[in-house]
C-alpha positions in Angstrom: -5.2 -27.2 10.8 -8.8 -25.7 10.1 -8.7 -23.1 6.9 -9.9 -20.1 7.3 -12.8 -18.6 5.6 -12.6 -15.0 4.2 -15.7 -13.7 6.0 -16.3 -10.6 3.8 -16.7 -12.9 0.6 -20.2 -12.8 -0.9 -22.1 -15.8 1.0 -20.0 -15.3 4.0 -21.6 -11.9 4.4 -25.0 -13.6 4.4 -24.2 -15.1 8.0 -22.7 -11.3 9.0 -26.4 -9.9 7.9 -28.2 -12.5 10.0 -26.4 -12.0 12.8 -26.0 -8.2 13.1 -29.7 -7.6 12.0 -30.7 -9.7 15.5 -28.2 -9.4 18.0 -30.3 -10.9 20.8 -31.0 -14.0 19.2 -28.7 -17.0 19.7 -28.4 -18.9 16.6 -27.3 -22.8 15.5 -25.4 -23.5 12.9 -28.1 -25.0 11.1 -30.7 -22.3 11.9 -28.1 -20.1 10.1 -27.6 -22.2 7.1 -31.5 -22.4 6.7 -32.1 -18.8 7.4 -29.4 -17.6 4.8 -29.5 -20.3 2.2 -26.2 -21.7 2.7 -25.1 -25.3 3.4 -24.5 -26.2 7.2 -21.0 -27.0 6.5 -20.2 -23.8 5.1 -22.0 -21.7 7.9 -20.0 -23.7 10.2 -16.7 -22.9 8.6 -17.8 -19.0 8.4 -18.8 -19.4 12.2 -15.5 -20.9 13.2 -13.3 -18.3 11.6 -15.7 -15.7 13.5 -15.2 -17.2 16.6 -11.4 -17.5 16.1 -11.5 -13.7 15.1 -13.5 -13.0 18.5 -16.6 -11.6 16.5 -18.8 -14.3 18.3 -19.0 -16.7 20.9 -20.8 -20.1 22.1 -23.1 -19.8 24.8 -23.5 -22.3 27.4 -26.1 -24.1 25.4 -23.7 -24.1 22.4 -25.5 -21.3 20.5 -24.1 -18.9 18.3 -23.8 -15.2 19.8 -22.3 -12.0 18.5 -19.8 -10.3 21.0 -18.6 -7.2 19.0 -21.0 -6.1 16.6 -19.5 -2.7 16.1 -16.0 -3.9 15.1 -17.5 -6.6 13.1 -19.7 -4.1 11.2 -17.1 -1.2 10.7 -14.6 -4.0 9.4 -17.0 -5.1 7.1 -17.7 -1.9 5.9 -14.3 -1.0 5.1 -13.7 -4.0 3.5 -16.7 -3.7 1.0 -16.7 -1.6 -2.4 -20.2 -1.1 -3.2 -19.3 0.5 -6.9 -17.1 -2.4 -7.6 -18.6 -5.4 -6.6 -22.1 -4.7 -8.1 -23.1 -4.3 -11.8 -24.8 -0.8 -12.5 -26.9 0.1 -15.3 -27.8 3.8 -15.7 -31.0 5.4 -16.8 -32.2 8.9 -16.8 -35.7 10.3 -15.6 -37.0 13.6 -16.3 -38.5 14.0 -13.0 -36.6 16.7 -11.1 -37.4 15.8 -7.6 -35.8 12.6 -6.1 -38.8 12.3 -3.7 -41.5 12.5 -6.2 -39.6 10.0 -8.6 -39.5 7.5 -5.2 -43.2 8.3 -4.6 -43.7 6.9 -8.1 -41.3 3.9 -7.4 -43.7 3.0 -4.5 -46.5 2.6 -6.8 -44.9 -0.5 -8.1 -45.9 -3.4 -6.1 -45.4 -6.5 -8.6 -41.7 -6.2 -9.4 -38.9 -6.8 -6.4 -36.3 -4.0 -5.5 -34.9 -2.2 -2.7 -33.7 1.3 -2.6 -29.9 1.6 -1.3 -27.3 4.5 -1.0 -28.3 8.1 -0.2 -31.6 7.6 -1.6 -32.3 4.9 1.0 -30.5 6.6 3.9 -32.6 9.8 3.1 -35.8 7.6 4.1 -34.6 6.0 7.2 -32.2 8.7 8.6 -32.1 11.7 6.5 -29.3 13.6 6.7 -27.8 13.9 3.1 -30.0 15.0 0.4 -29.6 12.6 -2.7 -29.1 13.7 -6.3 -29.8 10.2 -7.8 -31.4 6.9 -7.0 -29.7 3.4 -6.3 -32.0 0.5 -6.3 -31.1 -3.0 -6.2 -33.1 -5.2 -9.0 -33.0 -8.6 -10.6 -31.5 -8.1 -14.1 -34.4 -9.7 -15.6 -36.9 -6.9 -14.2 -34.9 -3.9 -15.3 -36.4 -3.6 -18.8 -40.2 -3.8 -17.3 -39.0 -1.5 -14.5 -37.7 1.1 -16.6 -40.7 0.9 -19.1 -43.1 1.5 -16.1 -40.9 4.6 -14.8 -40.5 5.7 -18.4 -37.0 6.0 -18.0 -34.1 6.7 -20.8 -31.0 4.4 -20.7 -27.9 6.4 -20.8 -24.1 5.4 -20.8 -23.1 7.4 -17.9 -24.2 10.0 -15.4 -27.7 8.4 -15.0 -29.8 9.6 -12.0 -31.6 6.2 -11.7 -29.0 3.4 -11.0 -30.4 -0.1 -11.4 -27.7 -2.2 -9.3 -27.7 -5.9 -10.0 -26.4 -7.2 -6.7 -23.2 -9.4 -6.2 -25.2 -11.8 -4.1 -29.0 -12.3 -3.2 -28.2 -11.7 0.4 -28.5 -7.7 -0.1 -32.0 -8.1 0.2 -32.1 -9.7 3.6 -34.1 -7.8 6.4 -35.2 -5.3 4.0 -37.5 -2.6 5.5 -41.0 -1.0 4.2 -40.1 2.8 4.7 -43.0 5.8 4.2 -42.6 8.3 1.6 -44.4 11.3 1.8 -44.9 14.3 -1.0 -47.3 17.3 -1.1 -50.7 16.6 -2.1 -50.6 12.7 -2.2 -51.3 10.1 0.2 -48.4 8.5 2.1 -47.1 5.4 0.7 -44.5 2.8 1.4 -41.2 1.8 -0.5 -38.8 -1.0 0.3 -35.5 0.0 1.3 -32.3 -2.5 2.3 -31.6 -3.2 5.9 -29.9 -0.8 7.7 -26.8 -3.2 8.0 -26.8 -3.3 4.4 -27.1 0.4 4.1 -24.1 1.2 6.2 -22.2 -1.2 4.2 -22.9 0.2 1.0 -22.5 3.7 2.1 -19.3 3.6 3.8 -16.8 3.8 1.2 -19.3 5.5 -1.4 -18.2 8.9 -2.6 -20.2 12.0 -2.4 -20.7 12.2 1.4 -21.4 8.4 1.7 -19.7 8.2 4.6 -21.0 11.0 6.2 -24.4 9.5 5.7 -23.3 6.2 7.1 -22.1 7.7 10.2 -25.4 9.5 10.8 -27.2 6.3 10.2 -24.9 4.4 12.5 -26.0 6.6 15.5 -29.5 5.5 14.9 -28.6 2.0 14.7 -26.6 2.4 18.1 -29.7 3.4 19.6 -31.7 0.5 18.7 -29.1 -1.8 19.3 -28.3 -0.5 22.7 -24.9 1.1 24.1 -24.5 -1.8 26.6 -24.9 -4.4 24.0 -22.3 -2.8 21.9 -19.9 -1.8 24.2 -20.1 1.8 23.7 
């Protein structure tokens, strides 16, 4: 009997992101493996489990297609514990306005990062006003980023949280979003994909679920009600 894969383990979720980011695309196993940086054998195991669970199917051309994206996304989000699986390093900025801090952040182009959490959602689907800023960043870049932004390390309660991701897949499909503050030219800042935003927000306290559901309504509009069965 074929052994099922935990479709919510770190590398398996790379497949979920690819499938959910472009619902119109029909994938091959090899294409998924190359797109997500995993082995073809592992991609096959993940897809086989997804088929057994009824989330995806094979077309007549033997391509992979999502058939129940809403249920898959919500079950993944319910499983995911953003504040437990990632590593957080906390810093403090004396900038009082989150929007102005994000604008300063947008001027940094030589260090890879991506906003997530309420700060990211406030740019993509404004609903809940953030009081802090969460961003995925590579551990080796944190010192430089903190120095450029003039941040102070703090043991707990920082208003800037550098998030060392549990897997590199969190950066997949990231988007560039406009940020505008008074008396400044518009700029852009990288934010994780809407898929990643929803998953990160879902179980996060301080109105995370509320922000996730507001974002979800926007996502449904882009997916199309007929496609997701709503």
